[in-house]
N, C-alpha and C positions, 0 to 999 in steps of 0.2 A: 502493499499499501505505500508507495512513494510518492502520492498526493499530498501525505502529510507532510512531507520537508517541506513543499511548497508552502504550505497554509502555515506553518512554524515560522518559514523565513519571512513569508510577510510580517505575520503579526510581532513577531521577535525585532525585526528588522525596523518596525515603525519606533521603535523605543531606543534600541541599540544599532544604528545605521551602520555600524563598522561591520557587523555581521553581514553587510551586503556583500563586502569582497570575497564570501564564498561562492558566487556566483561564477568566480570566475572557472569553478569547475566544470560548469555547466554549459561554459562557453567553449572552454578547450578539449574537455574530453570526446563530444560527440567529432568533430575534426579529426583528433587524433585516432581515433577507434575506427571513422569510416575508411582509412587506408586499410583495414585489414578487414573492415564489416561491413562496409557502407552503410546507410543511417540505421544499424541495429542500436545504436543508444535512444534513438528517440522513439524505437519499439519497447525497450525494455527498461532503459535505465533513467529514463527523463522523468522528473519529478512532475513537469507540467501535460507529458504526455499521459501520465497515470491519472492525475487530475481533470483531463478531458474523457478518457476512457472510462473510468469507475464515478464521476460528478456529472459533469456536464451532458455526456450521453442519456444521462435520466430524464435531461429536460429540454434536449435539442429536438427542431423540429423535423433532423434528417433529410432535409433537401440537398440539393444537387450542389457540389461548389462550383462557382463561379468559374467560369473557362478564364478570364483574364488574370485571376489571380494566381494562375497556373502559368502563365505566361514568362516567358523569358525576360521581357521586359520590365514588368513587375516586380519580380523576384528581385531582379538586380538593383531597381530603383529603392527596394524599400532595406536591401543591404546595405548599400549605400546611404541614404538617410538615416536608418537607426545608427547606423556606426557613426556617421557625421556629427549627430545628436551627443551621443556618450562622449564621442571625442572632445567635442567642445564645452559639454559641461566636466569631462574630466582635468581639461585645462585647467580650469578657475580652481578645480578643488584639488589639485595638485599639491603632495606636502602636508594633508589634512588628511589623516587616515580616516576619521570619522566621514569627511565630507566624502570621501572618494567610496567609500561604501556606500553611501548616500546615493550618489549616482547609480552603481549598480541596482541599489534596491531599486529607486524610481522607476528605470528604465525594465525593470521584471514586474513593478507593481503596474505601469501602466499597460503595458503588451499583453500583460495576462487579463487587466479588466477587456483590454480589443478582443482577445479572442473569447474571454466569456461571452460576451456580446453577440462576437459572429459565429460561436460555436453555437447557442442557442439559435440563433435566427439560421443559419444554415446548417452545418455537419461539424459533429462535436472536434474533429481534428483538421479545422478549415486554415488555422492560423499554420498548421504544421507542412502546409503546400508552399506559404512563402516567408517560412521561419528562415530568418538572417544564418545561423549556424545549421540549418537543415539544407539550405540554398548551398552554404559551402560543403558541407560533408558530400553531398550529391556531386559537388564539382570535384571533389577530391576522390571520390572511391572508383577503383581502379577494376574497373569491369573485366576488362579482357587483359590483363595485365599479373593477376596473382592467381597461380593455380591451387592455391588456398583460398579463394574466395567463393562464399558459398550464397546462394539466392534460390529461390523459388523453382522448382521444376514442375512440371504437366506431362504426365505420363498418356500412354494410349487409352487409359481406362478412363479417362474424360468422356463424360457425353455432355459438355456443354451446356449444363443446366445454367449456368452461370450464378450459382450461389457464391461462388467466391467473389464474384465483385457485388455482390448484395452486403458482404459481410464485411468487407476490405475498409478500414475507418479512414484509409488514406484513398476511396474510391476509386484504386485501380483496377484493372480487368484481366487479373491472373491467369485464368484461359485463352487467353489468346496466346499463350505462351507453350501452349500444347504441341507435343514432339519437337519442340524447337530446341538443340542441341546445346545451346547456352541458358534455358531457362528464362526466365524473367527477368530484363534487363532494363526495367524502369529503374532510373535511379532514385525516385522518391518512396520507393519500398521501404516498409522499416522493419523488415523480417519480422512482425510480429506472430506470424504463426498461424493467424486466427483462418485465414483461409484453408490449412493443413486440416486445423483441427474440425471446421465444419463443411469439409468436401464429403459428399455422401458415399462417394465411391473410391475414396481414399486413393486417390490416383494421385495427388500433390505430395512433394517432400521438399526439404531443405539440404540441400547437397554443394558438392563443389561444381564449378563451371568446368565444362569442359571443352578446355583449350588444347591445341594441338599437341599432343605428348604427353597428355594427362589422363590419369584414371579418374574415374568418379569418387 
């Protein structure tokens, strides 16, 4: 239940802003881990991801995520915008540990509020489609360069019922990777395994990408 980490962070950070410095972990870890596992952090370790899945999903309207928020242009805009705001605030707070922690805390609070509103209106993980750290992680992920990299594979047993698309928190379409040697190469796959567990034919699995000269 990692969402408790987020809630405690927000409450305690209000009284002790310096705790905001802990947010560095959630900024660095997803990008570093993506080198080996893609957006695995987003689906397993991100406190806000847990918050969306466990809490926001209960009140979300579960509507289609708008296409424009998935666009490269919008995602890059959000990446540079948030980092620019963060950079300016950090410039003025530099040298004061409490103030610097407050910058992190403010960013997390504001983006969490925005993500909550969007999650209720659209889909729980709509923020994840243009999250700056998620965007960076998707850019770093070496889909065709690491034999150790694992992703979703869809076997011949798939009957194209499309249940995987209905349960995917990122609203991807794993079934389209049926019989594709490299599996699902969508950089936004968060490796949560929901599609695997919900597949009625058990025709999906998480395994290594099949690159030339490599085994499964």
